[in-house]
C-alpha positions as CSV (number, residue, x, y, z in Angstrom):
1,M,34.4,192.9,15.7
2,K,36.3,190.1,17.8
3,N,37.6,189.8,14.2
4,L,38.7,193.2,13.7
5,A,40.5,193.5,17.0
6,I,42.7,190.0,16.2
7,L,43.6,191.7,12.7
8,F,44.5,195.0,14.5
9,G,46.7,193.2,16.9
10,I,48.2,191.1,14.1
11,A,48.9,194.4,12.4
12,A,50.5,195.9,15.6
13,L,52.6,193.2,15.9
14,A,53.9,192.6,11.9
15,T,55.1,196.3,12.6
16,T,57.3,195.9,15.4
17,A,58.5,192.0,14.0
18,F,59.5,193.5,10.3
19,A,60.9,197.2,11.0
20,T,64.2,195.5,9.9
21,V,62.9,194.9,6.7
22,E,62.0,199.0,6.3
23,D,65.4,200.2,7.4
24,G,67.8,197.2,7.9
25,V,68.1,198.4,12.3
26,A,67.0,194.9,13.8
27,V,64.7,195.5,16.6
28,L,66.0,195.0,19.9
29,G,65.9,192.3,22.2
30,E,65.6,192.1,25.9
31,K,69.3,193.2,26.5
32,P,70.6,195.0,23.8
33,S,74.0,196.0,23.5
34,E,74.8,199.6,23.5
35,S,76.0,199.1,20.1
36,A,72.9,197.6,18.7
37,I,71.2,200.9,21.0
38,E,73.4,203.5,19.3
39,M,72.1,201.8,15.6
40,V,68.6,202.8,16.6
41,R,70.0,206.2,17.6
42,A,71.7,207.0,14.1
43,G,68.7,205.1,12.4
44,A,66.5,207.8,13.7
45,K,68.5,210.2,13.1
46,S,68.8,209.7,9.0
47,S,65.1,208.6,9.3
48,C,64.0,212.0,10.5
49,S,66.5,214.4,9.2
50,D,64.3,215.7,6.5
51,I,61.9,217.2,8.9
52,T,62.4,221.1,10.5
53,D,60.0,221.4,12.7
54,Y,61.9,220.4,16.6
55,E,58.5,218.7,17.3
56,E,57.5,216.6,14.9
57,K,61.3,215.5,14.9
58,E,61.5,214.3,18.0
59,Q,57.8,212.8,17.6
60,C,59.5,211.0,14.3
61,A,62.0,209.4,16.3
62,M,59.8,208.5,19.3
63,D,58.1,206.6,17.1
64,Y,61.6,205.2,15.2
65,Y,62.3,204.3,18.5
66,A,58.8,202.3,19.7
67,A,59.1,200.7,16.6
68,H,62.0,199.2,16.9
69,N,61.6,198.8,21.0
70,F,63.9,201.1,22.4
71,D,62.8,202.9,25.8
72,G,64.8,206.1,25.4
73,E,64.5,209.8,25.2
74,P,65.1,211.5,21.3
75,D,68.2,213.6,21.3
76,C,66.9,215.3,18.1
77,E,69.5,218.0,18.6
78,D,71.7,219.0,15.4
């Protein structure tokens, strides 16, 4: 059971650490610049653009923000 917990912990860290591999947008550090934050917002908008349901789009953006270590409110208005 302990090995399983360690495996899930490593998997969770890997998803955050390798977020830049998938989309080219860097994971934000402690004090991100405004341009880095805008890159994450633009990446979320691009990544979730094909979703038509507002709530699903908002969840997609929140997941994207979490993967890129950004604690902000998603703006899903077109």
